[in-house]
C-alpha positions as CSV (number, residue, x, y, z in Angstrom):
1,M,28.7,9.4,-0.3
2,R,26.4,12.3,0.3
3,A,28.1,14.3,-2.5
4,L,27.6,11.4,-4.9
5,I,23.9,11.2,-4.1
6,W,23.6,15.0,-4.6
7,I,25.4,14.7,-7.9
8,L,23.0,12.0,-9.0
9,R,20.0,14.0,-8.0
10,L,21.4,17.1,-9.9
11,L,22.0,14.9,-13.0
12,L,18.5,13.5,-12.8
13,F,17.0,17.0,-12.4
14,F,18.9,18.4,-15.4
15,L,17.9,15.3,-17.5
16,L,14.2,15.8,-16.6
17,F,14.4,19.6,-17.1
18,G,16.0,19.1,-20.6
19,F,13.2,16.6,-21.4
20,A,10.6,19.2,-20.4
21,V,12.3,21.9,-22.5
22,K,12.5,19.7,-25.6
23,N,8.8,18.7,-25.3
24,D,7.2,22.1,-24.7
25,H,4.9,22.1,-27.8
26,L,1.2,21.9,-27.2
27,A,-0.7,18.7,-27.3
28,N,-4.4,18.4,-27.9
29,L,-6.5,16.2,-25.6
30,F,-9.9,15.4,-27.0
31,F,-12.7,14.4,-24.6
32,F,-16.3,13.4,-25.1
33,F,-18.9,15.9,-26.4
34,G,-16.3,17.9,-28.4
35,W,-14.3,19.1,-25.4
36,Q,-10.7,19.8,-26.1
37,W,-7.8,20.7,-23.9
38,Q,-4.5,22.1,-25.0
39,L,-1.4,21.9,-22.8
40,P,2.3,21.2,-23.1
41,L,3.2,17.6,-23.8
42,V,5.4,17.4,-20.7
43,F,2.3,18.2,-18.6
44,V,0.4,15.4,-20.3
45,I,3.2,13.0,-19.5
46,L,3.4,14.2,-15.9
47,L,-0.4,13.9,-15.4
48,S,-0.4,10.4,-16.9
49,F,2.4,9.4,-14.6
50,A,0.7,10.9,-11.6
51,A,-2.6,9.2,-12.4
52,G,-0.9,5.8,-12.9
53,A,1.0,6.2,-9.6
54,L,-2.2,7.1,-7.8
55,L,-4.0,4.1,-9.2
56,G,-1.1,1.8,-8.2
57,V,-1.0,3.2,-4.7
58,T,-4.8,2.9,-4.3
59,A,-4.7,-0.8,-5.5
60,T,-1.8,-1.6,-3.1
61,F,-3.5,0.2,-0.2
62,A,-6.7,-1.8,-0.7
63,S,-4.8,-5.0,-0.8
64,L,-2.8,-4.0,2.3
65,L,-6.0,-3.3,4.2
66,R,-7.5,-6.6,3.2
67,K,-4.4,-8.4,4.5
68,H,-4.4,-6.5,7.8
69,R,-8.0,-7.5,8.4
70,E,-7.2,-11.1,7.7
71,I,-4.3,-11.0,10.1
72,R,-6.4,-9.4,12.8
73,R,-9.1,-12.1,12.4
74,L,-6.5,-14.9,12.6
75,R,-4.9,-13.4,15.7
76,R,-8.2,-13.3,17.4
77,Q,-8.8,-16.9,16.5
78,V,-5.4,-17.9,17.9
79,E,-6.1,-16.0,21.1
80,R,-9.5,-17.8,21.5
81,M,-7.9,-21.2,20.9
82,E,-5.1,-20.4,23.4
83,R,-7.6,-19.3,26.0
84,S,-9.6,-22.4,25.6
85,Q,-6.5,-24.6,26.1
86,T,-5.3,-22.8,29.2
87,E,-8.7,-22.8,31.0
88,P,-8.6,-25.0,34.1
89,V,-10.3,-28.3,33.7
90,A,-13.0,-29.2,36.3
91,P,-12.2,-32.3,38.4
92,A,-14.1,-35.4,37.5
93,A,-17.0,-36.4,39.8
94,D,-15.8,-40.0,40.2
95,A,-12.3,-39.0,41.2
96,V,-12.9,-38.4,44.8
97,T,-9.8,-38.6,47.0
98,A,-10.2,-40.9,50.0
99,E,-8.6,-40.0,53.2
100,P,-6.2,-42.7,54.6
101,L,-7.4,-44.5,57.6
């Protein structure tokens, strides 16, 4: 099984390496105010992928933090409710026990 995984990793590496070699020509990126940046197309693709992955992780992390806060708030609420139900009830004033004669 390990050999199969390594073969798949090697195959993926060579496919990506071949893709990078085939797309080595320069791409022009034009920014505002006449700024221009030239770099190989494979780096443009890699930077775009990395920026998208970072954006996705950030959005997921923000959602995850929001859910953890909500869970923490609900757990505290449940603990308060359980404590209020398990507190001993004070005996009623009119329920005085009489001693037998």
